[in-house]
C-alpha positions as CSV (number, residue, x, y, z in Angstrom):
1,X,188.7,-88.0,-15.7
2,X,185.4,-89.2,-14.4
3,X,182.4,-87.1,-15.4
4,X,178.7,-87.5,-16.0
5,X,177.0,-87.0,-19.3
6,X,173.3,-86.9,-20.1
7,X,171.5,-88.9,-22.7
8,X,170.3,-86.7,-25.6
9,X,169.0,-89.4,-27.8
10,X,168.9,-93.2,-28.0
11,X,168.0,-94.5,-31.5
12,X,167.5,-98.2,-32.3
13,X,169.1,-99.3,-35.5
14,X,167.9,-101.9,-38.0
15,X,165.0,-104.3,-37.8
16,X,166.1,-107.1,-35.5
17,X,162.6,-108.2,-34.3
18,X,160.4,-107.1,-31.4
19,X,163.3,-105.9,-29.3
20,X,166.1,-103.7,-30.6
21,X,169.6,-104.9,-30.1
22,X,171.7,-102.2,-31.9
23,X,171.7,-98.5,-30.8
24,X,173.2,-95.2,-31.7
25,X,173.6,-93.2,-28.4
26,X,174.0,-89.5,-28.4
27,X,175.3,-87.9,-25.2
28,X,175.9,-84.3,-24.1
29,X,179.3,-83.0,-25.2
30,X,182.3,-84.3,-23.1
31,X,184.7,-81.9,-21.4
32,X,187.6,-82.9,-23.6
33,X,190.0,-80.8,-25.5
34,X,190.8,-83.6,-28.0
35,X,190.5,-87.3,-28.8
36,X,191.8,-89.6,-31.6
37,X,190.0,-92.3,-33.6
38,X,190.6,-95.7,-32.1
39,X,190.3,-94.4,-28.5
40,X,187.4,-95.5,-26.3
41,X,185.5,-94.5,-23.2
42,X,184.3,-96.4,-20.2
43,X,180.6,-96.1,-19.3
44,X,178.3,-97.2,-16.5
45,X,174.9,-96.0,-15.4
46,X,175.1,-93.2,-12.8
47,X,173.8,-94.3,-9.4
48,X,173.7,-97.8,-10.8
49,X,173.1,-101.0,-8.9
50,X,176.0,-102.8,-7.0
51,X,175.9,-105.3,-9.9
52,X,177.0,-102.6,-12.3
53,X,179.9,-100.8,-10.5
54,X,182.4,-101.7,-13.2
55,X,182.2,-99.9,-16.5
56,X,182.3,-101.3,-20.0
57,X,184.4,-100.0,-23.0
58,X,182.8,-98.3,-26.0
59,X,184.7,-97.0,-29.1
60,X,184.2,-93.3,-29.8
61,X,182.4,-92.8,-33.1
62,X,182.4,-89.0,-32.9
63,X,183.0,-86.4,-30.2
64,X,182.7,-82.6,-30.7
65,X,181.3,-79.5,-29.1
66,X,177.7,-80.7,-29.8
67,X,177.7,-84.4,-28.8
68,X,179.4,-87.6,-28.0
69,X,178.2,-90.4,-30.4
70,X,178.6,-94.1,-29.5
71,X,177.3,-97.2,-31.1
72,X,176.6,-100.4,-29.2
73,X,174.9,-103.8,-29.2
74,X,173.0,-105.2,-26.3
75,X,175.1,-108.1,-24.9
76,X,174.7,-108.1,-21.1
77,X,173.2,-106.5,-18.1
78,X,174.9,-103.1,-18.5
79,X,174.1,-102.7,-22.3
80,X,170.6,-104.0,-21.6
81,X,170.1,-101.2,-19.1
82,X,171.6,-98.7,-21.6
83,X,169.1,-99.8,-24.2
84,X,166.2,-98.7,-21.9
85,X,167.6,-95.2,-21.2
86,X,165.6,-92.1,-21.7
87,X,166.7,-88.5,-22.6
88,X,168.1,-86.9,-19.5
89,X,169.3,-90.1,-17.9
90,X,172.9,-89.8,-16.6
91,X,175.9,-92.0,-17.3
92,X,179.3,-92.1,-15.5
93,X,182.0,-91.8,-18.1
94,X,185.8,-91.7,-18.0
95,X,188.1,-91.2,-21.0
96,X,189.2,-90.8,-23.7
97,X,191.4,-93.8,-23.1
98,X,193.9,-95.9,-25.0
99,X,196.0,-95.2,-28.1
100,X,194.9,-94.3,-31.6
101,X,194.7,-95.9,-35.0
102,X,197.5,-95.1,-37.4
103,X,196.8,-92.3,-39.8
104,X,199.0,-91.9,-42.9
105,X,197.2,-89.5,-45.2
106,X,199.1,-90.4,-48.4
107,X,199.1,-94.1,-47.8
108,X,196.4,-96.4,-49.4
109,X,194.6,-97.6,-46.3
110,X,192.4,-100.7,-46.0
111,X,189.8,-101.0,-43.2
112,X,188.6,-104.5,-42.3
113,X,185.6,-104.6,-40.0
114,X,183.5,-107.4,-38.7
115,X,180.2,-106.8,-37.0
116,X,180.3,-104.3,-34.1
117,X,184.0,-103.8,-35.0
118,X,182.8,-101.1,-37.4
119,X,182.4,-98.6,-34.6
120,X,185.9,-97.0,-34.4
121,X,186.1,-96.6,-38.1
122,X,183.2,-94.0,-38.1
123,X,185.4,-91.5,-36.4
124,X,188.4,-92.6,-38.4
125,X,187.1,-91.8,-41.9
126,X,185.5,-88.5,-40.7
127,X,188.8,-87.3,-39.2
128,X,191.1,-88.6,-41.9
129,X,192.8,-85.9,-43.9
130,X,192.4,-87.8,-47.2
131,X,189.5,-90.3,-47.0
132,X,189.8,-90.8,-50.8
133,X,192.8,-93.1,-49.9
134,X,190.6,-95.3,-47.7
135,X,188.9,-98.5,-48.8
136,X,186.7,-100.6,-46.5
137,X,185.4,-104.2,-46.5
138,X,182.8,-104.9,-43.9
139,X,181.4,-108.3,-43.0
140,X,178.2,-108.5,-41.0
141,X,175.6,-111.1,-40.0
142,X,172.7,-108.9,-39.0
143,X,170.9,-106.6,-41.5
144,X,173.1,-103.7,-42.7
145,X,170.7,-101.1,-41.1
146,X,171.9,-102.4,-37.7
147,X,175.3,-100.8,-38.2
148,X,176.5,-97.2,-38.9
149,X,177.8,-98.3,-42.3
150,X,176.3,-95.3,-44.2
151,X,178.3,-92.9,-42.0
152,X,181.5,-94.5,-43.5
153,X,180.2,-95.0,-47.0
154,X,179.5,-91.3,-47.4
155,X,183.2,-90.5,-46.9
156,X,185.2,-93.5,-48.2
157,X,184.9,-96.4,-50.7
158,X,183.1,-99.0,-48.6
159,X,181.5,-102.3,-49.4
160,X,179.3,-104.4,-47.1
161,X,179.2,-108.2,-47.2
162,X,176.1,-109.9,-45.6
163,X,177.1,-113.3,-44.2
164,X,173.8,-115.1,-44.4
165,X,175.4,-118.6,-44.8
166,X,178.7,-120.4,-44.2
167,X,179.5,-120.0,-47.9
168,X,179.0,-116.2,-47.6
169,X,181.5,-116.2,-44.7
170,X,184.0,-118.2,-46.6
171,X,183.7,-115.9,-49.6
172,X,184.2,-112.8,-47.4
173,X,187.3,-114.4,-45.8
174,X,188.7,-115.1,-49.3
175,X,188.1,-111.5,-50.2
176,X,189.9,-110.3,-47.0
177,X,192.9,-112.6,-48.0
178,X,193.0,-111.0,-51.5
179,X,192.7,-107.5,-50.2
180,X,195.5,-107.8,-47.6
181,X,197.8,-109.2,-50.3
182,X,196.9,-106.3,-52.5
183,X,197.8,-103.8,-49.8
184,X,200.9,-105.5,-48.4
185,X,203.5,-103.7,-50.7
186,X,202.7,-100.1,-50.0
187,X,199.6,-99.9,-47.9
188,X,198.3,-99.8,-44.4
189,X,195.7,-102.3,-43.1
190,X,193.5,-101.6,-40.0
191,X,191.2,-104.2,-38.6
192,X,188.6,-104.4,-35.8
193,X,186.1,-107.2,-35.0
194,X,185.6,-110.3,-33.0
195,X,188.7,-112.3,-31.9
196,X,188.5,-115.1,-34.6
197,X,188.4,-112.4,-37.3
198,X,191.4,-110.6,-35.9
199,X,193.3,-113.8,-35.7
200,X,192.6,-114.5,-39.3
201,X,193.7,-110.9,-40.3
202,X,196.8,-111.3,-38.2
203,X,197.8,-114.5,-39.9
204,X,197.4,-112.9,-43.3
205,X,199.4,-109.9,-42.2
206,X,202.3,-112.1,-41.1
207,X,202.0,-114.2,-44.2
208,X,202.2,-111.2,-46.6
209,X,204.3,-108.9,-44.4
210,X,201.5,-106.3,-44.5
211,X,201.7,-103.4,-42.1
212,X,198.6,-104.1,-40.0
213,X,197.1,-102.7,-36.9
214,X,194.5,-104.6,-34.9
215,X,192.0,-102.8,-32.7
216,X,191.0,-105.2,-30.0
217,X,187.5,-105.6,-28.5
218,X,188.8,-107.0,-25.2
219,X,186.4,-107.0,-22.3
220,X,187.5,-104.4,-19.6
221,X,186.4,-103.3,-16.2
222,X,188.5,-100.2,-15.2
223,X,190.0,-99.0,-18.4
224,X,193.1,-97.6,-16.7
225,X,195.3,-100.6,-16.2
226,X,194.6,-101.3,-12.6
227,X,192.4,-104.4,-12.7
228,X,194.5,-106.4,-15.1
229,X,191.4,-107.9,-16.5
230,X,192.2,-107.1,-20.2
231,X,195.8,-108.5,-20.6
232,X,196.9,-110.0,-23.9
233,X,200.0,-111.9,-24.9
234,X,202.5,-109.7,-26.7
235,X,206.0,-109.9,-28.2
236,X,208.5,-108.3,-25.9
237,X,210.5,-105.3,-27.0
238,X,214.1,-105.6,-28.0
239,X,216.7,-104.5,-25.5
240,X,217.3,-100.8,-25.6
241,X,213.9,-99.9,-27.1
242,X,211.1,-98.0,-25.5
243,X,207.9,-99.3,-23.9
244,X,204.2,-98.9,-23.7
245,X,202.1,-98.3,-26.8
246,X,205.2,-98.3,-29.1
247,X,205.5,-102.1,-28.5
248,X,206.7,-103.6,-31.8
249,X,209.1,-106.3,-32.8
250,X,210.3,-107.4,-36.3
251,X,208.1,-110.1,-37.9
252,X,211.0,-112.7,-38.2
253,X,211.3,-112.7,-34.4
254,X,207.6,-113.3,-33.9
255,X,207.7,-117.1,-33.5
256,X,210.8,-117.2,-31.3
257,X,209.9,-114.4,-28.8
258,X,209.0,-115.3,-25.2
259,X,205.6,-113.6,-24.7
260,X,204.9,-110.9,-22.1
261,X,201.5,-109.8,-20.9
262,X,200.3,-106.2,-21.5
263,X,197.1,-104.4,-20.7
264,X,194.8,-103.7,-23.7
265,X,193.5,-100.5,-22.1
266,X,196.8,-98.8,-21.6
267,X,199.0,-100.3,-24.3
268,X,196.2,-100.6,-26.8
269,X,193.5,-101.1,-27.9
270,X,195.4,-100.6,-31.2
271,X,198.4,-103.0,-31.7
272,X,200.6,-103.7,-34.6
273,X,199.8,-107.2,-35.7
274,X,203.4,-108.5,-35.3
275,X,203.4,-107.6,-31.6
276,X,200.5,-109.8,-30.5
277,X,200.1,-113.5,-29.8
278,X,196.4,-114.1,-30.3
279,X,196.3,-117.9,-30.7
């Protein structure tokens, strides 16, 4: 449903130089009855220029009767325009869209986030019935204050790892390897971040047979499956199974399966790791 929401507050995060690149955006409450962590919204400036007719996806951090909270990094023309908004400015919004991250209250759950991929986990830990069962490992290159890490750390066990050098990055990836192996027997792994990071986590999940969900950060334009701009390669369902977001195939068939293409916006953005072909 397309609606317009007004900016309540736009707060720069961290100290990244003379011009802020990371923001927490608070909008007036959306007219939704419900949403689930992992879902996203599409945004564009109301009465925008012809160059910004398409929207961009943003993970929902929190949405309730008082506000809609989003977190974003300036990366292009639309987010640059959003970084200059003032209270009262209007945004076109449609959502909530996509499927949700898996929630298993009694299962030890490992969250793996890289950079801006921390965004969907804010709502996840706050909505989770048993955050005591959640552990998070967060890798980041910019100062920690640029990210909504504290909002997660106040609810769940969370550690941040500042990647200031190539050695730091390698150390973090070794830690991720160890943690996925620890959670493979009776745990659940959820990951979100840049594509190379998700490819790495997927390879580990297949290696250790860990139940893993990947939340993709695919670029989108419409968010409703019409433009086909966000398709990803996926493992096809077995004959007789259902379709759509339930897409899943046994790991042993992963390498032999003939790929199909599915839209991230309507079949995702949360996929089981053994259903995608990312490389």
